[in-house]
Backbone of each chain as ProteinMPNN parsed JSONL, in Angstrom:
{"seq_chain_A": "MIEHLESINKAFESKVRLGIMSVLMVNDEIDFNSLKELLGVTDGNLASHIRALESLEYVVVKKQFVGRKPKTTFTRTEKGEKAFQEHLQALESFLKNNMSME", "coords_chain_A": {"N_chain_A": [[79.797, 105.393, 101.801], [77.973, 102.372, 101.308], [78.863, 99.17, 102.637], [81.255, 97.248, 100.813], [80.7, 98.444, 98.386], [82.457, 100.45, 98.009], [84.881, 99.367, 97.091], [84.294, 98.729, 94.519], [85.284, 99.22, 91.257], [85.128, 102.077, 89.41], [86.023, 102.215, 86.828], [85.339, 99.844, 85.688], [82.616, 99.771, 85.518], [80.982, 99.781, 83.262], [79.447, 97.359, 81.15], [80.646, 96.64, 78.79], [83.311, 97.13, 79.285], [83.755, 95.304, 81.334], [83.486, 93.044, 79.801], [85.616, 93.33, 77.964], [87.883, 93.137, 79.681], [87.455, 90.655, 80.752], [87.74, 88.995, 78.514], [90.4, 89.565, 77.935], [91.672, 88.455, 80.08], [91.774, 85.782, 79.615], [92.863, 85.568, 77.135], [95.988, 86.159, 75.972], [96.555, 87.941, 74.036], [94.591, 89.823, 71.784], [92.981, 90.616, 68.688], [91.556, 93.651, 67.283], [89.18, 93.238, 65.652], [88.353, 90.617, 66.327], [87.81, 90.902, 69.044], [85.805, 92.81, 68.973], [83.775, 91.37, 67.672], [83.347, 89.303, 69.517], [82.28, 90.746, 71.633], [80.152, 91.975, 70.521], [79.838, 94.695, 69.807], [79.989, 98.098, 68.467], [82.54, 99.535, 66.282], [83.238, 102.145, 67.142], [82.294, 102.236, 69.766], [83.772, 100.172, 71.014], [86.359, 101.185, 70.598], [86.294, 103.541, 72.123], [85.968, 102.614, 74.746], [88.263, 101.074, 74.989], [90.223, 103.06, 74.79], [89.797, 104.398, 77.205], [90.482, 102.413, 79.059], [93.096, 102.07, 78.333], [94.22, 104.533, 78.985], [94.16, 104.346, 81.69], [96.103, 102.601, 82.065], [95.497, 99.89, 82.039], [95.289, 98.339, 79.891], [97.163, 97.479, 77.007], [97.734, 98.84, 73.847], [98.602, 97.681, 70.694], [99.893, 98.536, 67.605], [100.373, 97.293, 64.442], [101.767, 96.253, 61.257], [100.506, 93.81, 59.116], [101.743, 92.406, 56.519], [100.55, 94.568, 54.196], [98.471, 95.382, 55.622], [97.049, 97.142, 58.319], [97.084, 96.194, 61.752], [95.485, 95.984, 64.809], [96.144, 95.159, 68.094], [95.359, 93.978, 71.43], [96.483, 93.784, 74.805], [96.337, 92.776, 78.244], [97.539, 94.627, 81.071], [99.771, 94.145, 83.899], [98.903, 95.733, 85.953], [96.27, 96.177, 85.146], [95.244, 93.617, 85.289], [95.401, 93.077, 88.036], [93.733, 95.11, 89.046], [91.31, 94.372, 87.902], [90.847, 91.876, 89.045], [90.559, 92.633, 91.705], [88.268, 94.136, 91.469], [86.414, 92.16, 90.715], [86.397, 90.699, 93.041], [85.308, 92.577, 94.8], [82.772, 92.854, 93.698], [81.875, 90.305, 94.156], [81.737, 90.209, 96.957], [79.811, 92.167, 97.357], [77.646, 90.933, 96.11], [77.317, 88.644, 97.696], [76.429, 89.77, 100.056], [74.028, 90.836, 99.188], [72.596, 88.766, 98.031], [72.04, 87.167, 100.146], [70.082, 88.533, 101.336], [67.716, 88.017, 100.157]], "CA_chain_A": [[79.296, 104.362, 100.859], [77.689, 101.133, 102.012], [79.908, 98.141, 102.602], [81.59, 96.514, 99.593], [80.563, 99.238, 97.172], [83.658, 101.291, 97.9], [85.933, 98.711, 96.306], [83.901, 98.555, 93.118], [86.098, 100.115, 90.446], [84.281, 102.778, 88.43], [86.544, 101.942, 85.488], [84.738, 98.615, 85.161], [81.164, 99.795, 85.675], [80.324, 99.437, 82.006], [79.589, 95.925, 80.861], [81.601, 96.459, 77.687], [84.655, 97.038, 79.888], [83.807, 93.983, 81.996], [83.692, 92.078, 78.728], [86.987, 93.476, 77.445], [88.847, 92.598, 80.639], [87.18, 89.233, 80.866], [88.359, 88.355, 77.353], [91.861, 89.717, 78.012], [92.201, 87.605, 81.152], [92.01, 84.426, 79.101], [93.628, 85.652, 75.892], [97.11, 87.062, 76.205], [96.488, 88.978, 73.016], [93.451, 89.655, 70.87], [92.921, 91.736, 67.744], [90.376, 94.518, 67.34], [87.962, 92.667, 65.076], [87.891, 89.456, 67.101], [87.229, 91.389, 70.296], [84.561, 93.479, 68.596], [82.761, 90.344, 67.407], [83.05, 88.614, 70.779], [81.473, 91.598, 72.506], [78.965, 92.449, 69.81], [79.741, 96.158, 69.897], [80.439, 98.807, 67.268], [83.929, 100.004, 66.281], [83.385, 103.358, 67.953], [82.061, 101.881, 71.16], [84.935, 99.432, 71.492], [87.52, 102.085, 70.605], [86.226, 104.508, 73.221], [86.222, 101.909, 76.017], [89.679, 100.689, 74.999], [90.995, 104.272, 75.1], [89.671, 104.655, 78.648], [91.269, 101.39, 79.776], [94.492, 102.321, 78.004], [94.701, 105.699, 79.741], [94.328, 103.884, 83.077], [97.193, 101.612, 81.995], [94.978, 98.54, 82.286], [95.357, 97.64, 78.611], [98.147, 98.025, 76.078], [97.321, 98.763, 72.442], [99.751, 97.516, 69.801], [99.512, 98.671, 66.192], [101.436, 96.78, 63.581], [101.332, 95.928, 59.905], [100.653, 92.428, 58.664], [101.84, 92.722, 55.093], [100.229, 95.997, 54.082], [97.26, 95.682, 56.396], [97.269, 97.495, 59.72], [96.406, 95.29, 62.68], [95.535, 96.496, 66.172], [95.893, 94.105, 69.086], [95.299, 94.421, 72.822], [96.864, 92.87, 75.888], [96.125, 93.346, 79.577], [98.77, 94.889, 81.817], [99.729, 93.576, 85.237], [98.056, 96.657, 86.723], [94.892, 95.922, 84.756], [94.871, 92.292, 85.806], [95.211, 93.226, 89.482], [92.549, 95.947, 89.273], [90.119, 93.618, 87.521], [90.626, 90.852, 90.064], [90.024, 93.308, 92.89], [86.891, 94.506, 91.145], [85.6, 90.943, 90.775], [86.229, 90.355, 94.453], [84.372, 93.545, 95.384], [81.437, 92.467, 93.215], [81.506, 89.062, 94.828], [81.33, 90.555, 98.318], [78.542, 92.878, 97.245], [76.617, 89.946, 95.797], [77.1, 87.782, 98.865], [75.617, 90.559, 100.974], [72.695, 91.096, 98.658], [71.891, 87.52, 97.759], [71.574, 86.611, 101.421], [68.932, 89.332, 101.785], [66.473, 87.621, 99.472]], "C_chain_A": [[79.066, 103.046, 101.618], [78.746, 100.076, 101.711], [80.03, 97.481, 101.216], [81.441, 97.343, 98.322], [81.789, 100.098, 96.935], [84.693, 100.674, 96.956], [85.545, 98.446, 94.853], [84.583, 99.642, 92.288], [85.247, 100.756, 89.342], [84.739, 102.514, 86.99], [85.882, 100.727, 84.852], [83.216, 98.601, 85.274], [80.441, 99.361, 84.4], [80.511, 97.967, 81.66], [80.482, 95.658, 79.66], [83.012, 96.316, 78.267], [84.834, 95.74, 80.677], [84.138, 92.926, 80.954], [85.119, 92.122, 78.191], [87.985, 92.806, 78.389], [88.703, 91.094, 80.766], [87.847, 88.462, 79.719], [89.89, 88.412, 77.463], [92.491, 88.898, 79.147], [92.519, 86.207, 80.636], [92.73, 84.392, 77.764], [94.773, 86.637, 76.116], [97.112, 88.205, 75.197], [95.263, 88.742, 72.165], [93.389, 90.856, 69.932], [91.562, 92.427, 67.804], [89.112, 93.824, 66.845], [87.432, 91.462, 65.843], [87.217, 89.913, 68.386], [85.871, 92.039, 70.04], [83.442, 92.463, 68.373], [82.347, 89.611, 68.673], [82.08, 89.425, 71.632], [80.194, 92.102, 71.839], [78.759, 93.948, 69.929], [80.219, 96.8, 68.59], [81.922, 99.183, 67.405], [84.117, 101.153, 67.262], [83.259, 103.082, 69.433], [83.274, 101.159, 71.744], [86.148, 100.362, 71.618], [87.476, 103.024, 71.809], [86.478, 103.829, 74.576], [87.688, 101.475, 76.129], [90.542, 101.891, 75.366], [90.971, 104.552, 76.596], [90.539, 103.671, 79.441], [92.763, 101.577, 79.518], [95.037, 103.489, 78.838], [94.853, 105.369, 81.228], [95.484, 102.887, 83.197], [96.736, 100.206, 82.39], [95.156, 97.673, 81.038], [96.446, 98.293, 77.767], [97.665, 97.786, 74.649], [98.566, 98.682, 71.564], [99.271, 97.641, 68.358], [100.667, 98.198, 65.325], [100.888, 96.574, 62.165], [101.549, 94.45, 59.639], [100.592, 92.51, 57.152], [101.567, 94.215, 54.976], [99.048, 96.388, 54.942], [97.602, 96.039, 57.844], [96.487, 96.541, 60.629], [96.593, 95.832, 64.104], [95.245, 95.356, 67.137], [95.977, 94.682, 70.496], [95.835, 93.341, 73.751], [96.53, 93.558, 77.209], [97.499, 93.671, 80.161], [98.653, 94.191, 83.175], [98.804, 94.409, 86.14], [96.568, 96.39, 86.438], [94.379, 94.607, 85.317], [94.539, 92.389, 87.299], [93.915, 94.003, 89.772], [91.268, 95.168, 88.972], [89.812, 92.54, 88.561], [90.055, 91.458, 91.351], [88.565, 93.705, 92.687], [85.959, 93.292, 91.243], [85.35, 90.546, 92.228], [85.246, 91.295, 95.158], [82.941, 93.21, 94.973], [80.955, 91.228, 93.945], [81.022, 89.346, 96.26], [79.98, 91.259, 98.312], [77.403, 91.89, 97.015], [76.279, 89.087, 97.002], [76.18, 88.484, 99.845], [74.182, 90.713, 100.505], [71.893, 89.83, 98.408], [71.309, 86.965, 99.056], [70.364, 87.369, 101.953], [67.615, 88.8, 101.233], [65.58, 86.739, 100.331]], "O_chain_A": [[79.872, 102.661, 102.465], [79.416, 100.1, 100.678], [79.031, 97.2, 100.553], [81.998, 96.983, 97.285], [82.117, 100.432, 95.797], [85.297, 101.364, 96.135], [86.367, 97.993, 94.056], [84.468, 100.831, 92.585], [84.721, 100.071, 88.465], [83.943, 102.583, 86.054], [85.863, 100.591, 83.628], [82.592, 97.547, 85.142], [79.424, 98.668, 84.45], [81.588, 97.402, 81.85], [81.02, 94.559, 79.525], [83.804, 95.493, 77.807], [85.915, 95.152, 80.691], [84.955, 92.035, 81.185], [85.75, 91.085, 77.988], [88.822, 92.012, 77.961], [89.685, 90.36, 80.872], [88.444, 87.407, 79.935], [90.585, 87.451, 77.133], [93.702, 88.679, 79.162], [93.412, 85.532, 81.147], [93.157, 83.333, 77.305], [94.545, 87.809, 76.413], [97.609, 89.296, 75.476], [94.927, 87.599, 71.854], [93.706, 91.978, 70.328], [90.575, 91.881, 68.297], [88.092, 93.819, 67.534], [86.222, 91.297, 65.997], [86.178, 89.378, 68.774], [84.918, 91.842, 70.794], [82.311, 92.659, 68.819], [81.168, 89.328, 68.887], [81.18, 88.876, 72.267], [79.278, 92.588, 72.503], [77.637, 94.416, 70.127], [80.779, 96.128, 67.724], [82.482, 99.153, 68.5], [85.023, 101.141, 68.095], [84.009, 103.616, 70.25], [83.743, 101.494, 72.832], [86.869, 100.329, 72.616], [88.502, 103.273, 72.443], [87.127, 104.406, 75.449], [88.277, 101.503, 77.21], [91.48, 101.769, 76.154], [91.993, 104.9, 77.187], [91.239, 104.06, 80.376], [93.592, 101.279, 80.377], [96.164, 103.441, 79.331], [95.596, 106.044, 81.941], [95.795, 102.399, 84.284], [97.487, 99.438, 82.991], [95.171, 96.444, 81.113], [96.63, 99.509, 77.808], [97.246, 96.685, 74.291], [99.471, 99.509, 71.676], [98.352, 96.937, 67.94], [101.799, 98.659, 65.47], [99.689, 96.71, 61.925], [102.623, 93.905, 59.897], [99.518, 92.665, 56.572], [102.263, 95.03, 55.581], [98.66, 97.555, 54.998], [98.352, 95.323, 58.509], [95.37, 96.136, 60.307], [97.713, 96.101, 64.539], [94.229, 94.671, 67.016], [96.584, 95.729, 70.723], [95.662, 92.146, 73.511], [96.45, 94.785, 77.274], [98.499, 93.06, 79.786], [97.584, 93.711, 83.552], [98.047, 93.882, 86.955], [95.733, 96.379, 87.343], [93.234, 94.501, 85.758], [93.531, 91.854, 87.761], [93.114, 93.61, 90.621], [90.274, 95.284, 89.688], [88.653, 92.321, 88.914], [89.186, 90.873, 91.997], [87.744, 93.623, 93.6], [84.857, 93.386, 91.783], [84.256, 90.118, 92.597], [84.457, 90.868, 96.001], [82.018, 93.271, 95.785], [79.783, 91.114, 94.304], [80.021, 88.787, 96.709], [79.118, 90.987, 99.148], [76.342, 91.987, 97.632], [75.111, 88.833, 97.293], [75.264, 87.875, 100.397], [73.245, 90.719, 101.304], [70.671, 89.816, 98.553], [70.23, 86.373, 99.065], [69.701, 86.925, 102.89], [66.541, 89.087, 101.763], [64.507, 86.33, 99.888]]}, "seq_chain_B": "MIEHLESINKAFESKVRLGIMSVLMVNDEIDFNSLKELLGVTDGNLASHIRALESLEYVVVKKQFVGRKPKTTFTRTEKGEKAFQEHLQALESFLKNNMSME", "coords_chain_B": {"N_chain_B": [[77.56, 89.414, 72.232], [79.55, 88.301, 74.97], [78.943, 85.351, 76.908], [76.648, 85.611, 79.627], [77.01, 88.345, 79.947], [75.087, 89.621, 78.542], [72.713, 89.63, 80.066], [73.25, 91.46, 81.986], [72.09, 94.37, 83.414], [71.95, 97.499, 82.056], [70.953, 99.658, 83.401], [71.769, 99.372, 85.981], [74.467, 99.66, 86.017], [76.022, 101.671, 87.201], [77.65, 102.202, 90.336], [76.411, 103.683, 92.271], [73.732, 103.351, 91.705], [73.515, 100.602, 92.107], [73.897, 100.662, 94.828], [71.661, 102.183, 95.694], [69.499, 100.481, 94.988], [70.166, 98.249, 96.456], [69.912, 99.179, 99.069], [67.188, 99.781, 99.035], [66.099, 97.277, 98.814], [66.173, 96.187, 101.304], [65.013, 98.056, 102.889], [61.775, 99.104, 103.161], [61.01, 101.653, 102.769], [62.759, 104.715, 102.381], [64.17, 107.848, 103.362], [65.292, 110.796, 101.569], [67.636, 112.092, 102.713], [68.698, 110.162, 104.485], [69.313, 108.098, 102.728], [71.163, 109.362, 101.108], [73.23, 109.791, 102.928], [73.896, 107.16, 103.619], [74.936, 106.261, 101.205], [76.911, 108.024, 100.713], [76.986, 110.144, 98.824], [76.52, 113.109, 96.733], [73.783, 115.535, 96.856], [72.924, 116.199, 94.238], [73.955, 114.15, 92.684], [72.698, 111.869, 93.771], [70.022, 112.557, 93.267], [69.984, 112.593, 90.46], [70.48, 109.932, 89.75], [68.318, 108.711, 90.99], [66.218, 109.8, 89.538], [66.644, 108.582, 87.064], [66.184, 105.887, 87.722], [63.579, 106.114, 88.511], [62.289, 106.828, 86.144], [62.493, 104.493, 84.802], [60.69, 103.076, 86.133], [61.513, 101.652, 88.36], [61.751, 102.594, 90.838], [59.819, 104.365, 93.219], [59.001, 107.715, 93.855], [58.104, 109.616, 96.598], [56.632, 112.572, 97.64], [56.096, 114.479, 100.47], [54.647, 116.431, 103.164], [55.996, 116.944, 106.333], [54.767, 118.23, 109.003], [55.676, 121.423, 108.436], [57.754, 120.87, 106.87], [59.157, 119.712, 103.852], [59.349, 116.356, 102.739], [61.09, 113.823, 101.159], [60.645, 110.591, 100.04], [61.647, 107.237, 99.161], [60.694, 104.239, 97.491], [61.061, 100.845, 96.411], [59.839, 99.414, 93.35], [57.781, 96.639, 92.276], [58.6, 95.848, 89.794], [61.156, 96.968, 89.764], [62.374, 95.516, 91.787], [62.359, 92.946, 90.726], [63.919, 93.335, 88.411], [66.341, 94.067, 89.555], [67.038, 91.781, 90.988], [67.374, 90.003, 88.882], [69.534, 91.19, 87.66], [71.503, 90.875, 89.646], [71.722, 88.131, 89.579], [72.736, 87.794, 87.007], [75.205, 89.051, 87.288], [76.311, 87.328, 89.131], [76.555, 84.953, 87.649], [78.338, 85.843, 85.718], [80.552, 86.358, 87.341], [81.11, 83.795, 88.371], [81.993, 82.51, 86.077], [84.295, 83.991, 85.572], [85.832, 83.934, 87.871], [86.59, 81.334, 88.016], [88.484, 81.229, 86.134], [90.852, 82.098, 87.093]], "CA_chain_B": [[78.061, 89.662, 73.607], [79.947, 87.044, 75.583], [77.992, 84.731, 77.824], [76.337, 86.209, 80.923], [77.035, 89.808, 79.952], [73.819, 90.09, 77.965], [71.686, 89.84, 81.083], [73.589, 92.56, 82.884], [71.175, 95.48, 83.152], [72.695, 98.758, 81.981], [70.403, 100.593, 84.393], [72.437, 99.171, 87.276], [75.92, 99.653, 85.855], [76.653, 102.584, 88.165], [77.602, 101.642, 91.687], [75.428, 104.432, 93.068], [72.431, 102.688, 91.5], [73.586, 99.32, 92.832], [73.711, 101.007, 96.239], [70.268, 102.593, 95.91], [68.622, 99.314, 94.943], [70.545, 97.397, 97.56], [69.286, 99.75, 100.272], [65.73, 99.683, 98.916], [65.684, 95.883, 98.949], [66.029, 95.846, 102.724], [64.19, 99.085, 103.529], [60.606, 99.321, 102.318], [60.964, 103.088, 102.472], [63.876, 105.456, 102.962], [64.1, 109.252, 102.95], [66.4, 111.31, 100.761], [68.869, 112.355, 103.458], [69.261, 108.91, 105.01], [69.899, 107.366, 101.61], [72.338, 110.131, 100.701], [74.318, 109.523, 103.882], [74.289, 105.746, 103.477], [75.703, 106.057, 99.978], [78.034, 108.963, 100.672], [76.976, 110.877, 97.56], [75.967, 114.46, 96.824], [72.36, 115.685, 96.533], [72.718, 116.19, 92.794], [74.276, 112.814, 92.189], [71.612, 110.965, 94.159], [68.793, 112.959, 92.564], [70.018, 112.218, 89.046], [70.325, 108.466, 89.636], [66.946, 108.377, 91.368], [65.365, 110.157, 88.386], [66.805, 107.537, 86.043], [65.51, 104.671, 88.198], [62.146, 106.415, 88.539], [61.768, 106.811, 84.775], [62.415, 103.075, 84.426], [59.675, 102.5, 87.031], [62.141, 100.742, 89.323], [61.679, 103.275, 92.127], [58.756, 105.368, 93.321], [59.368, 108.862, 94.683], [56.937, 110.18, 97.283], [56.924, 113.846, 98.293], [55.043, 114.823, 101.417], [55.049, 117.397, 104.173], [55.946, 116.534, 107.741], [54.599, 119.57, 109.541], [55.873, 122.334, 107.305], [58.968, 120.482, 106.139], [58.968, 118.725, 102.795], [60.136, 115.139, 102.935], [61.057, 112.967, 99.978], [61.007, 109.205, 100.355], [61.723, 106.32, 98.018], [60.423, 102.807, 97.657], [61.282, 100.061, 95.191], [58.624, 98.839, 92.77], [57.92, 95.202, 92.019], [59.398, 95.783, 88.566], [62.534, 97.263, 90.149], [62.862, 94.386, 92.584], [62.599, 91.836, 89.798], [65.045, 93.69, 87.545], [67.571, 94.058, 90.347], [67.38, 90.378, 91.267], [67.9, 89.418, 87.644], [70.868, 91.767, 87.472], [72.407, 90.212, 90.594], [71.97, 86.776, 89.082], [73.619, 87.909, 85.846], [76.54, 89.328, 87.822], [76.794, 86.11, 89.768], [76.986, 84.037, 86.589], [79.547, 86.418, 85.138], [81.637, 86.141, 88.305], [81.431, 82.37, 88.417], [82.786, 82.238, 84.884], [85.57, 84.686, 85.59], [86.613, 83.526, 89.028], [87.141, 80.011, 87.762], [89.575, 81.374, 85.164], [92.093, 82.57, 87.754]], "C_chain_B": [[78.413, 88.329, 74.266], [78.947, 86.632, 76.669], [77.85, 85.508, 79.153], [76.358, 87.733, 80.925], [75.736, 90.382, 79.411], [72.799, 90.459, 79.037], [72.044, 90.924, 82.092], [72.79, 93.787, 82.464], [71.933, 96.812, 83.189], [72.205, 99.781, 83.01], [71.126, 100.497, 85.729], [73.962, 99.175, 87.142], [76.626, 100.53, 86.886], [76.565, 102.042, 89.584], [76.684, 102.432, 92.607], [74.052, 103.767, 92.922], [72.396, 101.304, 92.145], [73.289, 99.583, 94.312], [72.27, 101.369, 96.554], [69.363, 101.361, 95.982], [68.887, 98.379, 96.116], [69.891, 97.874, 98.856], [67.765, 99.573, 100.223], [65.215, 98.246, 98.999], [65.449, 95.519, 100.417], [65.252, 96.894, 103.518], [62.989, 99.354, 102.636], [60.491, 100.776, 101.916], [62.182, 103.754, 103.084], [63.799, 106.902, 102.474], [65.401, 109.685, 102.286], [67.696, 111.434, 101.554], [69.52, 111.089, 104.016], [69.959, 108.14, 103.895], [71.19, 108.037, 101.158], [73.525, 109.83, 101.623], [74.831, 108.088, 103.772], [75.226, 105.555, 102.288], [76.908, 106.987, 99.879], [78.133, 109.696, 99.345], [76.393, 112.275, 97.761], [74.469, 114.437, 96.5], [72.12, 115.497, 95.032], [72.923, 114.819, 92.187], [73.145, 111.83, 92.517], [70.345, 111.279, 93.367], [68.813, 112.481, 91.111], [69.874, 110.704, 88.856], [68.91, 108.031, 90.008], [65.998, 108.67, 90.196], [65.431, 109.075, 87.32], [66.05, 106.273, 86.462], [63.994, 104.871, 88.244], [61.567, 106.322, 87.123], [61.7, 105.382, 84.233], [61.348, 102.333, 85.23], [60.255, 101.435, 87.956], [61.987, 101.29, 90.746], [60.506, 104.253, 92.084], [59.201, 106.465, 94.285], [58.093, 109.444, 95.286], [57.362, 111.492, 97.937], [55.776, 114.197, 99.219], [55.548, 115.916, 102.345], [54.943, 116.783, 105.55], [55.945, 117.849, 108.517], [54.744, 120.519, 108.356], [57.068, 121.928, 106.444], [58.676, 119.448, 105.049], [59.866, 117.509, 103.061], [59.963, 114.247, 101.705], [61.474, 111.568, 100.385], [60.931, 108.345, 99.09], [61.318, 104.912, 98.416], [60.749, 102.113, 96.341], [59.924, 99.63, 94.648], [58.859, 97.341, 92.583], [58.804, 94.983, 90.781], [60.885, 95.996, 88.881], [63.166, 96.105, 90.907], [63.246, 93.222, 91.667], [63.841, 92.115, 88.935], [66.365, 93.612, 88.312], [68.008, 92.626, 90.647], [67.953, 89.689, 90.034], [69.323, 89.914, 87.368], [71.887, 91.085, 88.388], [72.745, 88.804, 90.111], [72.905, 86.785, 87.872], [75.053, 88.171, 86.295], [77.147, 88.073, 88.425], [77.307, 85.115, 88.724], [78.28, 84.529, 85.951], [80.747, 86.155, 86.038], [82.079, 84.699, 88.335], [82.333, 82.008, 87.261], [84.196, 82.81, 84.959], [86.459, 84.251, 86.753], [87.282, 82.184, 88.757], [88.301, 80.059, 86.777], [90.899, 81.668, 85.856], [93.085, 81.45, 87.992]], "O_chain_B": [[77.676, 87.351, 74.142], [78.229, 87.449, 77.245], [78.836, 85.992, 79.708], [75.779, 88.353, 81.818], [75.332, 91.487, 79.774], [72.109, 91.473, 78.929], [71.235, 91.267, 82.954], [72.815, 94.19, 81.301], [72.484, 97.199, 84.22], [72.957, 100.66, 83.431], [71.097, 101.438, 86.522], [74.666, 98.74, 88.053], [77.695, 100.177, 87.383], [75.539, 101.493, 89.988], [76.226, 101.905, 93.621], [73.308, 103.638, 93.895], [71.363, 100.886, 92.669], [72.544, 98.846, 94.957], [71.716, 100.92, 97.557], [68.566, 101.215, 96.909], [67.967, 97.798, 96.692], [69.382, 97.072, 99.64], [67.134, 99.257, 101.232], [64.026, 98.025, 99.23], [64.63, 94.654, 100.73], [64.877, 96.662, 104.668], [63.146, 99.779, 101.491], [59.948, 101.101, 100.86], [62.596, 103.397, 104.187], [63.417, 107.163, 101.333], [66.445, 109.045, 102.417], [68.738, 110.941, 101.123], [70.744, 110.962, 104.018], [71.049, 107.599, 104.083], [72.181, 107.37, 100.862], [74.655, 109.641, 101.173], [76.034, 107.836, 103.826], [76.186, 104.787, 102.356], [77.81, 106.771, 99.069], [79.224, 109.856, 98.798], [75.844, 112.586, 98.818], [73.952, 113.465, 95.949], [71.239, 114.744, 94.615], [72.182, 114.384, 91.306], [72.698, 111.067, 91.661], [69.679, 110.376, 92.861], [67.798, 112.022, 90.588], [69.224, 110.251, 87.914], [68.365, 107.099, 89.416], [65.094, 107.887, 89.906], [64.412, 108.695, 86.742], [65.358, 105.661, 85.648], [63.225, 103.931, 88.044], [60.471, 105.794, 86.935], [60.935, 105.101, 83.311], [61.126, 101.136, 85.043], [59.594, 100.453, 88.294], [62.08, 100.549, 91.724], [60.237, 104.882, 91.061], [59.704, 106.192, 95.375], [57.128, 109.727, 94.576], [58.331, 111.528, 98.696], [54.617, 114.211, 98.804], [56.723, 116.279, 102.317], [53.93, 116.176, 105.897], [56.981, 118.496, 108.669], [54.001, 120.414, 107.381], [57.358, 122.556, 105.426], [58.025, 118.435, 105.302], [60.991, 117.639, 103.545], [58.846, 113.96, 101.275], [62.523, 111.375, 101.0], [60.259, 108.676, 98.113], [61.57, 104.463, 99.534], [60.713, 102.735, 95.279], [58.965, 99.497, 95.409], [59.979, 96.848, 92.715], [59.629, 94.07, 90.732], [61.753, 95.308, 88.344], [64.329, 95.762, 90.698], [64.302, 92.607, 91.813], [64.695, 91.248, 88.755], [67.376, 93.149, 87.784], [69.192, 92.299, 90.572], [68.891, 88.897, 90.126], [70.186, 89.165, 86.91], [72.995, 90.758, 87.962], [73.882, 88.347, 90.217], [73.753, 85.905, 87.723], [75.998, 87.593, 85.759], [78.333, 87.791, 88.255], [78.366, 84.511, 88.899], [79.193, 83.749, 85.679], [81.82, 85.778, 85.568], [83.275, 84.404, 88.325], [83.318, 81.289, 87.43], [85.158, 82.208, 84.482], [87.683, 84.207, 86.631], [88.398, 81.931, 89.21], [89.016, 79.073, 86.595], [91.96, 81.499, 85.254], [94.165, 81.687, 88.533]]}, "name": "protein", "num_of_chains": 2, "seq": "MIEHLESINKAFESKVRLGIMSVLMVNDEIDFNSLKELLGVTDGNLASHIRALESLEYVVVKKQFVGRKPKTTFTRTEKGEKAFQEHLQALESFLKNNMSMEMIEHLESINKAFESKVRLGIMSVLMVNDEIDFNSLKELLGVTDGNLASHIRALESLEYVVVKKQFVGRKPKTTFTRTEKGEKAFQEHLQALESFLKNNMSME"}
């Protein structure tokens, strides 16, 4: 693989996942509906990307009841934070290499 | 969708496609085997990503014979070049926003 592409994390290839992690880096916790609105995605789309990030242990899903209403919230894990930062750095290196080609 | 993510081009989400376009930006033409080796991918994987980029008119596939041997080469189109540059700029903006959060 050409330089800098190796470190790009396939888990973050989708822009919905970039968006999820980006939001979770600045919000210690966010609920399903707020995240869905921020990203402008459907329930199903968000749920499927969250499941993938959860199975990689990048995100923790918490389900609780507020009164009688169920509420789902997400937080990043330390592992997820580290992986995302490494991914951003890999993208940055890739960009530096490509921008200088123009 | 949160700022800067909108302009990220789904066609370039895969790092194999980032690699293909990156190589085609600096090589006016490259043959199948050289590109495959540069990217460290399988025949099938490269072929499927090339087909996707070809159907978007980002890449042109040329098949010719060199003596009796078939040779497949690729070039970027103007449309592909423009789309890739816009994608890089979108990534750059996304990174700037996220790096400053650390």
